[in-house]
All heavy atoms as a GROMACS GRO file, in nm:
protein
  579
    1MET      N    1   0.081  -0.113  -0.002
    1MET     CA    2   0.005  -0.001  -0.001
    1MET      C    3   0.088   0.122   0.002
    1MET      O    4   0.192   0.126   0.071
    1MET     CB    5  -0.090  -0.003   0.124
    1MET     CG    6  -0.187   0.118   0.129
    1MET     SD    7  -0.294   0.105   0.264
    1MET     CE    8  -0.440   0.035   0.186
    2ALA      N    9   0.052   0.223  -0.077
    2ALA     CA   10   0.130   0.348  -0.086
    2ALA      C   11   0.107   0.435   0.037
    2ALA      O   12   0.002   0.436   0.095
    2ALA     CB   13   0.087   0.418  -0.213
    3ASP      N   14   0.222   0.507   0.068
    3ASP     CA   15   0.216   0.605   0.177
    3ASP      C   16   0.190   0.736   0.109
    3ASP      O   17   0.290   0.798   0.058
    3ASP     CB   18   0.348   0.602   0.259
    3ASP     CG   19   0.345   0.701   0.367
    3ASP    OD1   20   0.276   0.799   0.364
    3ASP    OD2   21   0.419   0.672   0.472
    4ASN      N   22   0.068   0.781   0.104
    4ASN     CA   23   0.036   0.909   0.029
    4ASN      C   24   0.108   1.032   0.092
    4ASN      O   25   0.150   1.116   0.008
    4ASN     CB   26  -0.125   0.925   0.039
    4ASN     CG   27  -0.197   0.833  -0.055
    4ASN    OD1   28  -0.173   0.837  -0.171
    4ASN    ND2   29  -0.262   0.738   0.011
    5ALA      N   30   0.119   1.047   0.219
    5ALA     CA   31   0.194   1.164   0.277
    5ALA      C   32   0.333   1.161   0.238
    5ALA      O   33   0.392   1.267   0.190
    5ALA     CB   34   0.184   1.163   0.426
    6ASP      N   35   0.401   1.054   0.245
    6ASP     CA   36   0.549   1.041   0.202
    6ASP      C   37   0.566   1.059   0.059
    6ASP      O   38   0.661   1.137   0.017
    6ASP     CB   39   0.605   0.906   0.254
    6ASP     CG   40   0.751   0.905   0.232
    6ASP    OD1   41   0.832   0.980   0.285
    6ASP    OD2   42   0.798   0.808   0.147
    7SER      N   43   0.475   1.004  -0.022
    7SER     CA   44   0.490   1.019  -0.168
    7SER      C   45   0.478   1.163  -0.212
    7SER      O   46   0.537   1.225  -0.293
    7SER     CB   47   0.383   0.933  -0.242
    7SER     OG   48   0.403   0.789  -0.212
    8ALA      N   49   0.366   1.236  -0.157
    8ALA     CA   50   0.355   1.370  -0.186
    8ALA      C   51   0.462   1.463  -0.138
    8ALA      O   52   0.506   1.551  -0.202
    8ALA     CB   53   0.224   1.429  -0.119
    9GLN      N   54   0.518   1.422  -0.019
    9GLN     CA   55   0.634   1.503   0.031
    9GLN      C   56   0.753   1.477  -0.063
    9GLN      O   57   0.817   1.572  -0.102
    9GLN     CB   58   0.673   1.454   0.172
    9GLN     CG   59   0.782   1.537   0.224
    9GLN     CD   60   0.817   1.506   0.377
    9GLN    OE1   61   0.735   1.433   0.441
    9GLN    NE2   62   0.907   1.562   0.436
   10GLN      N   63   0.781   1.360  -0.101
   10GLN     CA   64   0.893   1.328  -0.199
   10GLN      C   65   0.877   1.403  -0.327
   10GLN      O   66   0.974   1.455  -0.390
   10GLN     CB   67   0.912   1.177  -0.211
   10GLN     CG   68   0.971   1.118  -0.095
   10GLN     CD   69   0.995   0.966  -0.126
   10GLN    OE1   70   1.030   0.922  -0.233
   10GLN    NE2   71   0.960   0.878  -0.026
   11ALA      N   72   0.753   1.398  -0.376
   11ALA     CA   73   0.726   1.462  -0.504
   11ALA      C   74   0.751   1.619  -0.498
   11ALA      O   75   0.806   1.682  -0.578
   11ALA     CB   76   0.577   1.438  -0.549
   12THR      N   77   0.706   1.676  -0.390
   12THR     CA   78   0.715   1.817  -0.359
   12THR      C   79   0.869   1.853  -0.347
   12THR      O   80   0.911   1.947  -0.407
   12THR     CB   81   0.642   1.863  -0.241
   12THR    OG1   82   0.504   1.832  -0.262
   12THR    CG2   83   0.658   2.011  -0.226
   13GLU      N   84   0.937   1.769  -0.271
   13GLU     CA   85   1.086   1.793  -0.258
   13GLU      C   86   1.158   1.782  -0.392
   13GLU      O   87   1.252   1.861  -0.421
   13GLU     CB   88   1.136   1.691  -0.156
   13GLU     CG   89   1.102   1.716  -0.012
   13GLU     CD   90   1.140   1.600   0.079
   13GLU    OE1   91   1.178   1.496   0.034
   13GLU    OE2   92   1.119   1.618   0.202
   14HIS      N   93   1.119   1.692  -0.476
   14HIS     CA   94   1.178   1.675  -0.608
   14HIS      C   95   1.152   1.805  -0.689
   14HIS      O   96   1.259   1.858  -0.748
   14HIS     CB   97   1.125   1.559  -0.677
   14HIS     CG   98   1.165   1.553  -0.817
   14HIS    ND1   99   1.295   1.511  -0.854
   14HIS    CD2  100   1.107   1.583  -0.941
   14HIS    CE1  101   1.304   1.514  -0.989
   14HIS    NE2  102   1.191   1.556  -1.032
   15LEU      N  103   1.038   1.860  -0.690
   15LEU     CA  104   1.009   1.983  -0.765
   15LEU      C  105   1.107   2.096  -0.706
   15LEU      O  106   1.152   2.170  -0.785
   15LEU     CB  107   0.859   2.013  -0.761
   15LEU     CG  108   0.774   1.913  -0.837
   15LEU    CD1  109   0.635   1.938  -0.804
   15LEU    CD2  110   0.802   1.923  -0.982
   16LEU      N  111   1.107   2.105  -0.578
   16LEU     CA  112   1.189   2.211  -0.514
   16LEU      C  113   1.340   2.199  -0.543
   16LEU      O  114   1.407   2.288  -0.581
   16LEU     CB  115   1.158   2.220  -0.367
   16LEU     CG  116   1.018   2.254  -0.323
   16LEU    CD1  117   1.003   2.235  -0.180
   16LEU    CD2  118   0.987   2.392  -0.366
   17ASN      N  119   1.387   2.074  -0.538
   17ASN     CA  120   1.522   2.039  -0.573
   17ASN      C  121   1.557   2.066  -0.717
   17ASN      O  122   1.677   2.092  -0.744
   17ASN     CB  123   1.555   1.885  -0.540
   17ASN     CG  124   1.558   1.861  -0.397
   17ASN    OD1  125   1.579   1.957  -0.305
   17ASN    ND2  126   1.543   1.747  -0.354
   18THR      N  127   1.465   2.070  -0.811
   18THR     CA  128   1.501   2.086  -0.944
   18THR      C  129   1.461   2.230  -0.992
   18THR      O  130   1.454   2.256  -1.105
   18THR     CB  131   1.420   1.981  -1.030
   18THR    OG1  132   1.280   1.991  -1.010
   18THR    CG2  133   1.472   1.839  -1.009
   19GLY      N  134   1.450   2.313  -0.889
   19GLY     CA  135   1.433   2.458  -0.930
   19GLY      C  136   1.294   2.524  -0.924
   19GLY      O  137   1.282   2.639  -0.933
   20SER      N  138   1.193   2.445  -0.895
   20SER     CA  139   1.060   2.504  -0.888
   20SER      C  140   1.048   2.582  -0.758
   20SER      O  141   1.106   2.536  -0.656
   20SER     CB  142   0.953   2.385  -0.882
   20SER     OG  143   0.952   2.312  -1.009
   21ARG      N  144   0.984   2.693  -0.767
   21ARG     CA  145   0.973   2.782  -0.643
   21ARG      C  146   0.826   2.803  -0.604
   21ARG      O  147   0.801   2.840  -0.489
   21ARG     CB  148   1.036   2.920  -0.676
   21ARG     CG  149   1.191   2.915  -0.693
   21ARG     CD  150   1.250   2.874  -0.552
   21ARG     NE  151   1.378   2.814  -0.569
   21ARG     CZ  152   1.424   2.689  -0.535
   21ARG    NH1  153   1.335   2.612  -0.479
   21ARG    NH2  154   1.536   2.651  -0.551
   22ARG      N  155   0.739   2.777  -0.693
   22ARG     CA  156   0.597   2.789  -0.663
   22ARG      C  157   0.529   2.659  -0.703
   22ARG      O  158   0.489   2.637  -0.805
   22ARG     CB  159   0.535   2.903  -0.745
   22ARG     CG  160   0.596   3.039  -0.703
   22ARG     CD  161   0.503   3.143  -0.759
   22ARG     NE  162   0.365   3.110  -0.739
   22ARG     CZ  163   0.257   3.192  -0.743
   22ARG    NH1  164   0.279   3.312  -0.778
   22ARG    NH2  165   0.142   3.150  -0.711
   23VAL      N  166   0.520   2.574  -0.597
   23VAL     CA  167   0.465   2.438  -0.617
   23VAL      C  168   0.321   2.431  -0.566
   23VAL      O  169   0.300   2.464  -0.440
   23VAL     CB  170   0.551   2.331  -0.546
   23VAL    CG1  171   0.485   2.194  -0.565
   23VAL    CG2  172   0.694   2.335  -0.599
   24ALA      N  173   0.231   2.398  -0.644
   24ALA     CA  174   0.086   2.393  -0.605
   24ALA      C  175   0.054   2.256  -0.560
   24ALA      O  176   0.105   2.161  -0.594
   24ALA     CB  177  -0.010   2.441  -0.716
   25PHE      N  178  -0.056   2.254  -0.476
   25PHE     CA  179  -0.118   2.122  -0.438
   25PHE      C  180  -0.263   2.135  -0.491
   25PHE      O  181  -0.336   2.222  -0.455
   25PHE     CB  182  -0.126   2.106  -0.292
   25PHE     CG  183  -0.197   1.978  -0.246
   25PHE    CD1  184  -0.134   1.858  -0.252
   25PHE    CD2  185  -0.337   1.986  -0.215
   25PHE    CE1  186  -0.206   1.747  -0.219
   25PHE    CE2  187  -0.400   1.879  -0.185
   25PHE     CZ  188  -0.338   1.754  -0.188
   26ILE      N  189  -0.301   2.039  -0.580
   26ILE     CA  190  -0.432   2.036  -0.637
   26ILE      C  191  -0.482   1.902  -0.602
   26ILE      O  192  -0.435   1.798  -0.651
   26ILE     CB  193  -0.429   2.061  -0.789
   26ILE    CG1  194  -0.370   2.199  -0.819
   26ILE    CG2  195  -0.584   2.046  -0.844
   26ILE    CD1  196  -0.360   2.226  -0.962
   27GLY      N  197  -0.595   1.893  -0.513
   27GLY     CA  198  -0.644   1.761  -0.468
   27GLY      C  199  -0.791   1.771  -0.475
   27GLY      O  200  -0.863   1.874  -0.499
   28GLY      N  201  -0.845   1.668  -0.428
   28GLY     CA  202  -0.991   1.657  -0.413
   28GLY      C  203  -1.041   1.716  -0.283
   28GLY      O  204  -0.973   1.788  -0.211
   29SER      N  205  -1.160   1.677  -0.244
   29SER     CA  206  -1.222   1.726  -0.125
   29SER      C  207  -1.144   1.680   0.005
   29SER      O  208  -1.093   1.575   0.007
   29SER     CB  209  -1.366   1.671  -0.114
   29SER     OG  210  -1.418   1.720   0.000
   30ASN      N  211  -1.133   1.779   0.091
   30ASN     CA  212  -1.063   1.753   0.221
   30ASN      C  213  -1.124   1.637   0.304
   30ASN      O  214  -1.065   1.598   0.399
   30ASN     CB  215  -1.056   1.887   0.303
   30ASN     CG  216  -0.946   1.976   0.262
   30ASN    OD1  217  -0.835   1.925   0.234
   30ASN    ND2  218  -0.965   2.094   0.252
   31HIS      N  219  -1.241   1.601   0.279
   31HIS     CA  220  -1.304   1.495   0.353
   31HIS      C  221  -1.248   1.355   0.322
   31HIS      O  222  -1.268   1.259   0.392
   31HIS     CB  223  -1.462   1.498   0.349
   31HIS     CG  224  -1.516   1.443   0.230
   31HIS    ND1  225  -1.529   1.517   0.115
   31HIS    CD2  226  -1.559   1.312   0.202
   31HIS    CE1  227  -1.587   1.429   0.022
   31HIS    NE2  228  -1.608   1.314   0.074
   32LEU      N  229  -1.168   1.356   0.218
   32LEU     CA  230  -1.111   1.230   0.167
   32LEU      C  231  -0.986   1.213   0.240
   32LEU      O  232  -0.890   1.299   0.238
   32LEU     CB  233  -1.099   1.223   0.011
   32LEU     CG  234  -1.219   1.236  -0.066
   32LEU    CD1  235  -1.181   1.237  -0.209
   32LEU    CD2  236  -1.301   1.103  -0.035
   33GLU      N  237  -0.958   1.089   0.298
   33GLU     CA  238  -0.829   1.064   0.373
   33GLU      C  239  -0.714   1.082   0.287
   33GLU      O  240  -0.605   1.129   0.326
   33GLU     CB  241  -0.837   0.926   0.434
   33GLU     CG  242  -0.709   0.893   0.502
   33GLU     CD  243  -0.663   0.980   0.610
   33GLU    OE1  244  -0.745   1.048   0.686
   33GLU    OE2  245  -0.537   0.996   0.633
   34VAL      N  246  -0.721   1.028   0.165
   34VAL     CA  247  -0.601   1.034   0.066
   34VAL      C  248  -0.568   1.176   0.037
   34VAL      O  249  -0.442   1.206   0.030
   34VAL     CB  250  -0.638   0.957  -0.064
   34VAL    CG1  251  -0.749   1.017  -0.142
   34VAL    CG2  252  -0.512   0.942  -0.144
   35VAL      N  253  -0.660   1.263   0.022
   35VAL     CA  254  -0.628   1.411   0.001
   35VAL      C  255  -0.569   1.468   0.125
   35VAL      O  256  -0.467   1.535   0.111
   35VAL     CB  257  -0.765   1.485  -0.040
   35VAL    CG1  258  -0.739   1.635  -0.051
   35VAL    CG2  259  -0.816   1.428  -0.166
   36ARG      N  260  -0.627   1.444   0.248
   36ARG     CA  261  -0.555   1.498   0.363
   36ARG      C  262  -0.413   1.449   0.377
   36ARG      O  263  -0.322   1.525   0.414
   36ARG     CB  264  -0.644   1.459   0.484
   36ARG     CG  265  -0.773   1.533   0.490
   36ARG     CD  266  -0.840   1.521   0.638
   36ARG     NE  267  -0.854   1.387   0.677
   36ARG     CZ  268  -0.964   1.300   0.655
   36ARG    NH1  269  -1.069   1.356   0.600
   36ARG    NH2  270  -0.971   1.189   0.702
   37ALA      N  271  -0.388   1.322   0.355
   37ALA     CA  272  -0.248   1.265   0.364
   37ALA      C  273  -0.159   1.332   0.269
   37ALA      O  274  -0.046   1.368   0.298
   37ALA     CB  275  -0.258   1.112   0.346
   38ARG      N  276  -0.201   1.352   0.144
   38ARG     CA  277  -0.119   1.408   0.039
   38ARG      C  278  -0.089   1.549   0.074
   38ARG      O  279   0.018   1.594   0.052
   38ARG     CB  280  -0.175   1.381  -0.096
   38ARG     CG  281  -0.178   1.243  -0.139
   38ARG     CD  282  -0.254   1.230  -0.275
   38ARG     NE  283  -0.250   1.090  -0.315
   38ARG     CZ  284  -0.320   1.032  -0.421
   38ARG    NH1  285  -0.399   1.110  -0.486
   38ARG    NH2  286  -0.308   0.916  -0.452
   39LYS      N  287  -0.195   1.621   0.113
   39LYS     CA  288  -0.182   1.764   0.144
   39LYS      C  289  -0.079   1.775   0.263
   39LYS      O  290   0.003   1.865   0.265
   39LYS     CB  291  -0.307   1.836   0.176
   39LYS     CG  292  -0.295   1.976   0.202
   39LYS     CD  293  -0.424   2.048   0.192
   39LYS     CE  294  -0.502   2.024   0.319
   39LYS     NZ  295  -0.627   2.105   0.335
   40HIS      N  296  -0.089   1.684   0.359
   40HIS     CA  297   0.008   1.690   0.469
   40HIS      C  298   0.153   1.668   0.420
   40HIS      O  299   0.241   1.745   0.466
   40HIS     CB  300  -0.025   1.579   0.568
   40HIS     CG  301   0.077   1.566   0.684
   40HIS    ND1  302   0.075   1.652   0.787
   40HIS    CD2  303   0.170   1.478   0.699
   40HIS    CE1  304   0.176   1.610   0.864
   40HIS    NE2  305   0.239   1.511   0.815
   41GLY      N  306   0.171   1.587   0.334
   41GLY     CA  307   0.309   1.559   0.279
   41GLY      C  308   0.362   1.691   0.209
   41GLY      O  309   0.475   1.726   0.222
   42TYR      N  310   0.272   1.742   0.125
   42TYR     CA  311   0.315   1.867   0.059
   42TYR      C  312   0.342   1.975   0.148
   42TYR      O  313   0.455   2.039   0.138
   42TYR     CB  314   0.187   1.906  -0.029
   42TYR     CG  315   0.188   2.054  -0.089
   42TYR    CD1  316   0.261   2.081  -0.196
   42TYR    CD2  317   0.109   2.138  -0.019
   42TYR    CE1  318   0.263   2.219  -0.241
   42TYR    CE2  319   0.108   2.272  -0.066
   42TYR     CZ  320   0.186   2.310  -0.174
   42TYR     OH  321   0.182   2.440  -0.219
   43LEU      N  322   0.262   1.998   0.250
   43LEU     CA  323   0.281   2.103   0.351
   43LEU      C  324   0.411   2.069   0.423
   43LEU      O  325   0.484   2.168   0.458
   43LEU     CB  326   0.168   2.118   0.441
   43LEU     CG  327   0.041   2.170   0.370
   43LEU    CD1  328  -0.081   2.165   0.460
   43LEU    CD2  329   0.053   2.317   0.305
   44GLN      N  330   0.440   1.949   0.469
   44GLN     CA  331   0.560   1.913   0.535
   44GLN      C  332   0.678   1.939   0.464
   44GLN      O  333   0.772   1.992   0.511
   44GLN     CB  334   0.550   1.765   0.576
   44GLN     CG  335   0.664   1.719   0.662
   44GLN     CD  336   0.656   1.790   0.806
   44GLN    OE1  337   0.545   1.823   0.846
   44GLN    NE2  338   0.762   1.802   0.861
   45ALA      N  339   0.682   1.919   0.338
   45ALA     CA  340   0.808   1.952   0.250
   45ALA      C  341   0.824   2.104   0.250
   45ALA      O  342   0.946   2.148   0.257
   45ALA     CB  343   0.785   1.908   0.113
   46LEU      N  344   0.730   2.181   0.246
   46LEU     CA  345   0.744   2.327   0.246
   46LEU      C  346   0.790   2.374   0.379
   46LEU      O  347   0.886   2.453   0.398
   46LEU     CB  348   0.615   2.401   0.222
   46LEU     CG  349   0.557   2.379   0.078
   46LEU    CD1  350   0.425   2.461   0.065
   46LEU    CD2  351   0.654   2.419  -0.032
   47ARG      N  352   0.734   2.319   0.483
   47ARG     CA  353   0.779   2.355   0.625
   47ARG      C  354   0.919   2.316   0.648
   47ARG      O  355   0.994   2.399   0.715
   47ARG     CB  356   0.687   2.290   0.732
   47ARG     CG  357   0.543   2.342   0.737
   47ARG     CD  358   0.466   2.274   0.847
   47ARG     NE  359   0.324   2.309   0.849
   47ARG     CZ  360   0.227   2.234   0.812
   47ARG    NH1  361   0.249   2.101   0.778
   47ARG    NH2  362   0.104   2.283   0.803
   48GLU      N  363   0.965   2.204   0.606
   48GLU     CA  364   1.104   2.159   0.630
   48GLU      C  365   1.199   2.249   0.572
   48GLU      O  366   1.314   2.266   0.608
   48GLU     CB  367   1.122   2.017   0.590
   48GLU     CG  368   1.053   1.916   0.679
   48GLU     CD  369   1.081   1.778   0.647
   48GLU    OE1  370   1.156   1.743   0.559
   48GLU    OE2  371   1.021   1.685   0.723
   49ARG      N  372   1.158   2.328   0.472
   49ARG     CA  373   1.249   2.423   0.400
   49ARG      C  374   1.225   2.563   0.443
   49ARG      O  375   1.273   2.656   0.387
   49ARG     CB  376   1.238   2.407   0.247
   49ARG     CG  377   1.289   2.275   0.196
   49ARG     CD  378   1.261   2.278   0.047
   49ARG     NE  379   1.313   2.150  -0.001
   49ARG     CZ  380   1.411   2.142  -0.094
   49ARG    NH1  381   1.478   2.245  -0.137
   49ARG    NH2  382   1.444   2.023  -0.142
   50ASN      N  383   1.143   2.580   0.546
   50ASN     CA  384   1.095   2.713   0.588
   50ASN      C  385   1.046   2.798   0.479
   50ASN      O  386   1.071   2.922   0.473
   50ASN     CB  387   1.217   2.775   0.664
   50ASN     CG  388   1.258   2.706   0.792
   50ASN    OD1  389   1.171   2.673   0.874
   50ASN    ND2  390   1.385   2.683   0.802
   51LEU      N  391   0.966   2.737   0.395
   51LEU     CA  392   0.898   2.812   0.276
   51LEU      C  393   0.762   2.851   0.325
   51LEU      O  394   0.690   2.781   0.385
   51LEU     CB  395   0.903   2.726   0.153
   51LEU     CG  396   1.032   2.690   0.094
   51LEU    CD1  397   1.012   2.601  -0.024
   51LEU    CD2  398   1.102   2.818   0.043
   52PRO      N  399   0.726   2.976   0.287
   52PRO     CA  400   0.584   3.019   0.317
   52PRO      C  401   0.483   2.935   0.238
   52PRO      O  402   0.514   2.883   0.130
   52PRO     CB  403   0.585   3.165   0.273
   52PRO     CG  404   0.686   3.178   0.171
   52PRO     CD  405   0.794   3.076   0.207
   53ILE      N  406   0.372   2.918   0.306
   53ILE     CA  407   0.256   2.837   0.250
   53ILE      C  408   0.162   2.939   0.191
   53ILE      O  409   0.106   3.025   0.257
   53ILE     CB  410   0.188   2.753   0.355
   53ILE    CG1  411   0.283   2.648   0.406
   53ILE    CG2  412   0.064   2.693   0.296
   53ILE    CD1  413   0.241   2.576   0.521
   54ASP      N  414   0.162   2.949   0.058
   54ASP     CA  415   0.069   3.029  -0.013
   54ASP      C  416  -0.062   2.965  -0.038
   54ASP      O  417  -0.078   2.867  -0.124
   54ASP     CB  418   0.133   3.066  -0.160
   54ASP     CG  419   0.054   3.168  -0.233
   54ASP    OD1  420  -0.069   3.191  -0.203
   54ASP    OD2  421   0.111   3.215  -0.326
   55ARG      N  422  -0.157   3.009   0.035
   55ARG     CA  423  -0.290   2.946   0.032
   55ARG      C  424  -0.359   2.942  -0.110
   55ARG      O  425  -0.442   2.868  -0.147
   55ARG     CB  426  -0.391   3.014   0.132
   55ARG     CG  427  -0.346   2.987   0.279
   55ARG     CD  428  -0.448   3.027   0.379
   55ARG     NE  429  -0.404   3.005   0.509
   55ARG     CZ  430  -0.415   2.889   0.574
   55ARG    NH1  431  -0.458   2.795   0.525
   55ARG    NH2  432  -0.369   2.894   0.700
   56GLU      N  433  -0.314   3.036  -0.196
   56GLU     CA  434  -0.360   3.044  -0.332
   56GLU      C  435  -0.309   2.923  -0.416
   56GLU      O  436  -0.367   2.889  -0.514
   56GLU     CB  437  -0.321   3.172  -0.408
   56GLU     CG  438  -0.379   3.294  -0.350
   56GLU     CD  439  -0.531   3.298  -0.375
   56GLU    OE1  440  -0.569   3.263  -0.495
   56GLU    OE2  441  -0.600   3.327  -0.288
   57LEU      N  442  -0.206   2.863  -0.371
   57LEU     CA  443  -0.155   2.745  -0.439
   57LEU      C  444  -0.204   2.616  -0.380
   57LEU      O  445  -0.163   2.498  -0.426
   57LEU     CB  446   0.004   2.745  -0.432
   57LEU     CG  447   0.070   2.862  -0.499
   57LEU    CD1  448   0.218   2.855  -0.478
   57LEU    CD2  449   0.035   2.871  -0.645
   58VAL      N  450  -0.295   2.618  -0.281
   58VAL     CA  451  -0.359   2.501  -0.226
   58VAL      C  452  -0.497   2.493  -0.266
   58VAL      O  453  -0.578   2.570  -0.216
   58VAL     CB  454  -0.334   2.488  -0.071
   58VAL    CG1  455  -0.394   2.363  -0.012
   58VAL    CG2  456  -0.184   2.504  -0.030
   59ARG      N  457  -0.524   2.398  -0.358
   59ARG     CA  458  -0.669   2.391  -0.401
   59ARG      C  459  -0.718   2.247  -0.382
   59ARG      O  460  -0.666   2.146  -0.419
   59ARG     CB  461  -0.664   2.411  -0.561
   59ARG     CG  462  -0.612   2.542  -0.594
   59ARG     CD  463  -0.701   2.655  -0.554
   59ARG     NE  464  -0.649   2.785  -0.595
   59ARG     CZ  465  -0.698   2.856  -0.680
   59ARG    NH1  466  -0.809   2.826  -0.754
   59ARG    NH2  467  -0.637   2.978  -0.710
   60CYS      N  468  -0.823   2.243  -0.300
   60CYS     CA  469  -0.889   2.116  -0.265
   60CYS      C  470  -1.043   2.125  -0.302
   60CYS      O  471  -1.116   2.194  -0.231
   60CYS     CB  472  -0.883   2.088  -0.114
   60CYS     SG  473  -0.716   2.060  -0.056
   61THR      N  474  -1.074   2.077  -0.422
   61THR     CA  475  -1.209   2.088  -0.483
   61THR      C  476  -1.247   1.944  -0.524
   61THR      O  477  -1.182   1.846  -0.483
   61THR     CB  478  -1.204   2.185  -0.596
   61THR    OG1  479  -1.121   2.145  -0.695
   61THR    CG2  480  -1.172   2.327  -0.556
   62ARG      N  481  -1.341   1.936  -0.609
   62ARG     CA  482  -1.384   1.812  -0.661
   62ARG      C  483  -1.269   1.751  -0.745
   62ARG      O  484  -1.191   1.813  -0.804
   62ARG     CB  485  -1.507   1.823  -0.745
   62ARG     CG  486  -1.629   1.858  -0.663
   62ARG     CD  487  -1.755   1.847  -0.750
   62ARG     NE  488  -1.732   1.903  -0.889
   62ARG     CZ  489  -1.799   1.989  -0.945
   62ARG    NH1  490  -1.902   2.038  -0.892
   62ARG    NH2  491  -1.771   2.022  -1.075
   63ILE      N  492  -1.264   1.624  -0.752
   63ILE     CA  493  -1.176   1.555  -0.840
   63ILE      C  494  -1.231   1.539  -0.983
   63ILE      O  495  -1.335   1.493  -1.000
   63ILE     CB  496  -1.136   1.416  -0.786
   63ILE    CG1  497  -1.070   1.417  -0.655
   63ILE    CG2  498  -1.056   1.333  -0.881
   63ILE    CD1  499  -1.042   1.289  -0.581
   64GLY      N  500  -1.152   1.573  -1.075
   64GLY     CA  501  -1.199   1.557  -1.216
   64GLY      C  502  -1.117   1.645  -1.313
   64GLY      O  503  -1.036   1.732  -1.276
   65TYR      N  504  -1.116   1.617  -1.437
   65TYR     CA  505  -1.032   1.679  -1.538
   65TYR      C  506  -1.070   1.830  -1.547
   65TYR      O  507  -0.973   1.917  -1.538
   65TYR     CB  508  -1.073   1.623  -1.678
   65TYR     CG  509  -0.988   1.689  -1.784
   65TYR    CD1  510  -0.856   1.661  -1.807
   65TYR    CD2  511  -1.060   1.790  -1.859
   65TYR    CE1  512  -0.788   1.730  -1.912
   65TYR    CE2  513  -0.993   1.854  -1.960
   65TYR     CZ  514  -0.849   1.834  -1.986
   65TYR     OH  515  -0.786   1.895  -2.077
   66GLU      N  516  -1.192   1.868  -1.540
   66GLU     CA  517  -1.244   2.002  -1.551
   66GLU      C  518  -1.192   2.084  -1.426
   66GLU      O  519  -1.134   2.197  -1.446
   66GLU     CB  520  -1.390   2.019  -1.562
   66GLU     CG  521  -1.444   1.962  -1.690
   66GLU     CD  522  -1.397   2.050  -1.815
   66GLU    OE1  523  -1.376   2.171  -1.808
   66GLU    OE2  524  -1.370   1.982  -1.914
   67GLU      N  525  -1.196   2.030  -1.315
   67GLU     CA  526  -1.153   2.092  -1.187
   67GLU      C  527  -0.996   2.113  -1.192
   67GLU      O  528  -0.947   2.216  -1.159
   67GLU     CB  529  -1.190   2.019  -1.065
   67GLU     CG  530  -1.338   2.028  -1.034
   67GLU     CD  531  -1.384   2.170  -1.012
   67GLU    OE1  532  -1.327   2.232  -0.932
   67GLU    OE2  533  -1.488   2.209  -1.066
   68GLY      N  534  -0.926   2.001  -1.235
   68GLY     CA  535  -0.784   2.020  -1.240
   68GLY      C  536  -0.747   2.124  -1.346
   68GLY      O  537  -0.655   2.196  -1.317
   69TYR      N  538  -0.806   2.125  -1.456
   69TYR     CA  539  -0.773   2.226  -1.557
   69TYR      C  540  -0.802   2.367  -1.507
   69TYR      O  541  -0.724   2.450  -1.523
   69TYR     CB  542  -0.860   2.202  -1.684
   69TYR     CG  543  -0.833   2.290  -1.791
   69TYR    CD1  544  -0.720   2.285  -1.876
   69TYR    CD2  545  -0.918   2.409  -1.822
   69TYR    CE1  546  -0.694   2.375  -1.979
   69TYR    CE2  547  -0.882   2.498  -1.920
   69TYR     CZ  548  -0.779   2.480  -2.000
   69TYR     OH  549  -0.748   2.577  -2.093
   70LYS      N  550  -0.909   2.388  -1.450
   70LYS     CA  551  -0.951   2.520  -1.395
   70LYS      C  552  -0.854   2.567  -1.288
   70LYS      O  553  -0.814   2.681  -1.281
   70LYS     CB  554  -1.090   2.512  -1.330
   70LYS     CG  555  -1.139   2.640  -1.284
   70LYS     CD  556  -1.295   2.636  -1.244
   70LYS     CE  557  -1.307   2.552  -1.118
   70LYS     NZ  558  -1.447   2.556  -1.067
   71ASN      N  559  -0.814   2.481  -1.204
   71ASN     CA  560  -0.711   2.507  -1.089
   71ASN      C  561  -0.576   2.524  -1.137
   71ASN      O  562  -0.493   2.584  -1.056
   71ASN     CB  563  -0.720   2.413  -0.983
   71ASN     CG  564  -0.841   2.413  -0.903
   71ASN    OD1  565  -0.882   2.526  -0.852
   71ASN    ND2  566  -0.926   2.309  -0.889
   72THR      N  567  -0.532   2.496  -1.260
   72THR     CA  568  -0.396   2.514  -1.308
   72THR      C  569  -0.389   2.640  -1.396
   72THR      O  570  -0.280   2.678  -1.434
   72THR     CB  571  -0.348   2.387  -1.386
   72THR    OG1  572  -0.440   2.369  -1.497
   72THR    CG2  573  -0.335   2.273  -1.296
   73CYS      N  574  -0.508   2.694  -1.427
   73CYS     CA  575  -0.505   2.821  -1.518
   73CYS      C  576  -0.496   2.949  -1.428
   73CYS      O  577  -0.527   2.956  -1.325
   73CYS     CB  578  -0.623   2.834  -1.602
   73CYS     SG  579  -0.614   2.694  -1.725
   0.00000   0.00000   0.00000
């Protein structure tokens, strides 16, 4: 079974290590455990680097292509 928090943290760290400075989190509804775990990993990666958390880059809405597209524009 995958560790969603650790996987999201590693993915965020990878993006930061390769030069990204504004990494967004786009997930589904906060009532889903998988979304909460992934968001935790994302936020943990930012905290460990003492980076500010930009609430505009954290989007937790419905899961779907249209929502993902809308949140990346």
